[in-house]
N, C-alpha and C positions, 0 to 999 in steps of 0.2 A: 579849386588851388590846393584845399585843405586836403582833399582825397589822395590827390597826386603825392603831396608832402607825407603824408601819414603811409601810403606804398612805399615810397622813397625811402622813409626811415625805417618800415619793415624789413625793404630788401638790405638795406645796410646791416642792421641786425642778422638777418638770416645770413649774410656773407662772413659776419664774424663768427657766427656759430659754425658754419660751415669749414671755415679755415681751421678753427681748434679742433672740430671733430677729425678734420682730413690729417691734420699733425700727429693728434692720439693714434688713429686707427693704422695709418702709413707706418708708425713705428712698430705696431704689433704685426704688421704684415712682412716688412723687412724680417724680423725674427722669424717668422713662419716660412718663408720664402727660402731660408737658409737650410731647411731639410725637407726631403720628401719631394721636391720638384721633379715632375714628370713620371712619377710612379702611379701605378694604378692598384687599387687595394680593394678586394671583394670582401663581403661580409663573411664568408665562410673563412678567409684568411686573417680576418681581423679576430673572429673566434678563437681560432687557433693560436695566435699569438698571445691572445689574453690567458688561455688556458694553460700556455705553456711557460708563460713568463710572470703570471700575476704572484707576486709574494704572498698574499694573504692566501690565494688557494694553495701554494705549495706549503705554507703554515698549516692549514687545514689536512693536507695529505700526511704531514708529519704527527699530527695529533692522534690520527689513526694507528701510527706505528707504536706511539706512546702507550697508547690503550692495550695494544695486542701485547706489548711487554710487561703491562702491568698486571693483564691477566695470567701471563706465565709465571710472573713472580709470586701470585697468590697460590697459584697451581703448585708451586715448589714448596710451598710450606707444609704439603703433604707428605714430603719426603723427610728423612731423618736427617740431622744434623751430625756432622762427624768434626771433630778439632782434636788438633795434637798440639803438644807443648812440651818444651825442654827447659828444665829451671835447674839453676844453679845457686846453692846456699853455701855460706860458709858463716859459721854461727858460735858463740859460747854461751847461748842461752841455754840454761839447764834444761828446759823442757823440749825444747825445740832440738838441742843436740841429742838427748837420749832418744826423742821419736826418730832421728835420723838414724841412728845405731839400729834402732829396732827395725826400720824399713829397710837398712842394708844387709839385716840378719847376721851382726857382728858385735852383739853386746857379750861382754866377757864377764866371767862370774865375780873377778876382782871388782869389777866397777858397780856390781850390784851390791856388794859387801862393805864397800867403803861410801860412807854419806859424804866425805868430803870430795870424793870423785864425783859423785852425783851432783853435790851442789857447785863445783868449781870446775866443770869440764875444759880441757883445751879446746882449740878451735877446730870445730868438726865441719868437714865439707861433704858434699853430695853432688850429684847430678840426677836429676829427677825427669823422666820421661812418663808423660801420660798421653793416653788417646781415650777420648769421651765420646761415646754415641747416645744421643737425645732424639726422644720422639714423644709428641704430644699425641696421646691416645684418644683423648675427647676433650675438646675446648669449650664445651657448652654450644656449638653449631657456629662459632665465629667463623671459623675457615670454610665451612660449607656455604653458608650464605655469602662471605665473603667472595668466594669464587663466582658464585651464582650473580652478584652484583657486579662484578668484574666483567662478565661476559656481556651483559647487558649493557654495561656502558660501552663496551667495544663497539657493540652495535650501535647503540646512540650515536657514538661518536662517527661512524659510517655513514649513518643516514644524514646528520647533520652536514657532513662535508658534501654529501650528494646535493644536497638543498642548497648549499651554497655554491655549487658549480652550477646548477641549474639559475640560480639568481645572478650569477655571474653572466651567464650566457643571454639571460633577458636584459641586463643592462648594457652591455656591450651592443646587443641588437637596437635597442632603443636609441642609444648614443649614436650609431651609425646612422638609423634613420633620421635622427635630428640632423645630424651633420649632411646629410644628401638634401633634406628638405630645406635646410638654410641656404645649399648651394642653389637650388632651383627656385628658391624666392629671389636670391640676388639676380639670377637671370631675368625672371620676370620684371622687377623692378629696374632692371638696366634697361629693358626694352621700353619700359615706359618713360624712363629719364631722357632716351632718345628720342622718343616721340614727343615729349614736352620741349626738349630744345628745338625740334623742327617745327613745333606750333609757335614758338617763341621766334622763330626767323620768320615764319610767315606773318606774324601780328606786326614784325617791326617793319616787313616791307609795306604791309597795309597802311600802317601809320604813317611813313614816309610819303604814301600815296595821298594821303589824307582821307583814307577810308575807315579809320578806326582811331577811336578815342585813345589818348595817351594811356589814360588809366586802365583801359582793357590791355594796351600794350605790356604796361606795367604788371598787370594781373599775371599775363603769361611768362613773365621774365620771373616772378617770385615763385611760379607754380613749377618752372624748371628748376631753379635753386633748391627748391623744397625738395623736389625728386632727387637730386643729388645727395641732399642730408639723408633722404630715406635710403638711398643706396648705401652711404655710408653706414648707415645703422644696421643695416642688412648684412653687410660685410662685417660689422662687429658682432653681431649674432653668430655668423658663420665660423668666425674665429673662434668665440667661446665654445661653439658646439666641437670644433676640431681638439681644441684644449681638453674639454672633457672627454673625449673618444682618447685622446694621448695618455692622460691619466690612467685609463683602464688597460690601455695596452702596453705601457710602459715605454713608448718611445713618442717622439715629436711628430705630429700629421700635419705637415706643413699645409700652407695656403695652396701650393702648387701641385700637391699629391691629387691623382683623382680617385675619388671615391665612385666604384661603380654600383649603380642601383642593383638591388637584389631580385633579378628577374623571376626566379624560382618562387620567391615570397610573394610578389605582385600578382603572378599569374594564378599561384593556386591558394592564396588568402580566402578569396570568395568561396570557393568549393570547401577549403578547410572549415571556414565558419558554418558553411549550411550544414557539413556533417556534425559539429559540434553542438549547433543550436538544435538540431533534430533530436538530440539524445533526450533535452529537456533539462531545465535547471537542476532539479532534483539529483537525476542521473549524474551530471556533472559534479555536484556536491559529494555524491557516495563514491565518484571516482577520485576526488580530490582527498577524502578522508582515507582510501585504501592504498593509494601510491604516493600522495606527497611524503617526501623524504623528513620534512621537519615535522609533521604529524606522526610519523612512525617514530621519530627521535623522541616526540614527548612521551609517547607510550613506553618506549625503551626507559625512559627517565623514570617514569612510575614505578617501572618494575625494580630498577636499581634502589629507590627509595624504599620500596615494600621489603626487598631483600635487607636492606640496611635497618629497619625496624627490628627483624628477626636477629639480626646480627648483634643489635645493642642488648638485647636479651641474654646474651651469653654472659655478661656479667654477673648476673644472679643465679647462675648454674655452676656446679663444680667443675673442676678441670683435672683430667688423670694424664700423668706422664710418666715415662719410664726413662731410665737411664743406666748405661753401662761404662764403666770406667776400667782401664787397664794402666797398671803403674809398674815402674821398673827404677829402682834406686841403684846408684853404685857411687864408689868413690872417685871413678875415672869414667872416661869414655872409651877405653880401649876394651873392654870386656863386658860380659853381660853381667847385669846385677841381679838382686833379688825382684821377683816379679809378684805382683799380685792382682786380683781381679774382684771388682765390686760391680753388684747389680742393685740398682734403687727403684723404688716405685713410690709414686707419690700422689695422693688425692687432696686437692687444695680447694678450699670452698671461701670466695672472699664474701663474708657474711655482712660487712659494712665497710664502706670506704668513703664516708661523708654522703655528699649527694651526686658522684660522678655519675654513676650506673642510672641512677633515675634521671636525671637531666640528659645524659646522652640518649636514652630512649624516647624521652619526651620530645628533644629536637630533631630525633629522626621521625617521629609522627608528624611533626609539623613540616618538616620537608616534604614528606609524602602529601600532606594536604596542599601544600604550595604546588606541586607538580598536578595534581589532580587539576587545581583551579587553572594553572597554565595551558591544560588541555582544553578546559571548558571554554576560555576564552579564545584559543586557536581555532577551536570549530566555530564560533561566531565569525572569526576573522575570515575564515574558509569562505563561508556564507557570502559576506560581504565582497569578496574578492572575487568570487566566481561570478557574482549577479553583476557587479560592477562592471567587470570585462566584457561579459557577454551582452549587456545593455548597450555599452560605448560601441562596442563592433557592430552590433546590429544598426544603431542610429547612423553610424558613420556610412555602412553600406546604403541605407536608404537615402542618405544624404547625397551619394556618390551621382545617382542618376539625375537629381534635381540641380546639382552644381554642373554637370554636363549641359541640360539645357539652359542654365542660367549664363554660363559662360558664352554659349553661341548666341544666345540673344543681345548680351551687352557688345558682344563683338560685332554683330551686324550693326547695331544702333549708333555704335561709335563710328564706323564706317561711314555710314551715312552722314551722321553729324559733322564729321572730319571734312568729307567732302562737300558739304554746304557751308561748312565755315571758310574753306579756302578761295570760295568764291563771294564771301560776304554775306551769306544768308543765314549763318546761326551766329548768336553772341558768345563770348569768351567764355563766361559763367556756365553755359550749357554745355560746352565743349570740354571743359574742365570736370564737371561733374560725370559726363559719359565716361572720361577717362578713368577717374576713381571708380565708376562702378564695374569696368571692366576689369581693373587692377583687383579690386577686392573679390572679384567673381573668381578670377584665374586662382589668386593666393588662397581663397576657401577651398577651391577644389584640389588643390596641392595639399592642403592640411587634412581634409577629410580622407584623402587618398593613403596617406601615411598614418593617420589616426587608426583607421582601420587596420592597416599592418600591424601597427604596434599593439592595438587591442587583440587581434588574434594571437599575438607571440605571448601577451599577458594572460589570456585564457588558458594557453597551453601550460604558462608558468604556475597560474592558479589552481590546475587540476594535478599537476604534478608530473607533466607527461612532456616537459622540455628538453629538448636532448639535442647535442650538436650532430647526430646521426640522422636527425629528420631531412627529408628532400628538400624542404624550403631553405635549408642552408648550403644546398650543395650549388 
């Protein structure tokens, strides 16, 4: 009696949990079903949508244009600068007024002979036109190393953008496979739920006929309710997987949208894994070092920092510049005035400016060392990522053969036990254990299948060879 009461109390608790989960998950499914119903989406289409509409990827593409513009700007510093100006002056300042008269070429003898006229000039006006051409002949290497740094920075940005593109492809592929796996887990658990309900009906009939204890009948009922809860939980995971995919694609992937399994990836993953593993781990690491865009980006950053060290040295060196000036002054704008030409050459050497130049060079050296350390850290990360992806893929491949045998054995055992149970030859606990073993075997087989596919994609990503143009994405 106590056993029956405990089972009944557990059954009520499960029903309450089931009702709560049903309300929560149903609300999410109403939202998900509002978009994407009846549509079919392939992995290739998902990758195209992500690459075409992902805002972060678009931002990275704009950064490439920004770096290109910066290089052109630095290249323009080699060209001379030309400036023109038109100035109007109206003054009775003695020095300025006399200078205006000199520039206009209209100084009179009477003005020079009269001190009062020099000290108290009338208002004097002029229009002055100037054209100035300036050129830095030598700037201590600042322009030269600045241009080299901008070129390496442009290449660094390009490599970084390519790496983010590969990372986006990897994330979309993983998210897509997770969503498909969640759908297939829902299918497996739903089949088990239907089988549990059928066992429950069989147990009820046997209990009414007096061939089964009520406690065993209640066990089958609790198990059926438990499978419904598992189904709700699987649907929740599927909904979250689709929301994650929606986040990458920029549009809602509803529960009614069909996701087509990537047959090209599934059929060629074993062959591709055999080809990659045949090269050996060290060869894959060497390939990653030579082809991964993020590694090349770090190498370009080191070159940028190295050039900036030399660029900072320009503050300690002399600068040589030249300037040519053309002037014209006249009392009005209607006629040509007096013209003059000036040529200037200047050598400047900033011997001391506090600690500005010293600290700039010190900071440049520190940034160079930081970039070298990042390269060293990335080299270690490459080795770990390649080893992890390769080991995971090989383990999953070996597990698939064992999974197939395990599924076949557990399915046959469940078939025999269910047949014996229906005629009263097997107890309820043994039936439920057989169902659990069969369900776990099928779920494990599914997860190993997709873990292998994901690991192959991860291995391509780790070696820097992941591309939308690969046949596995067609």
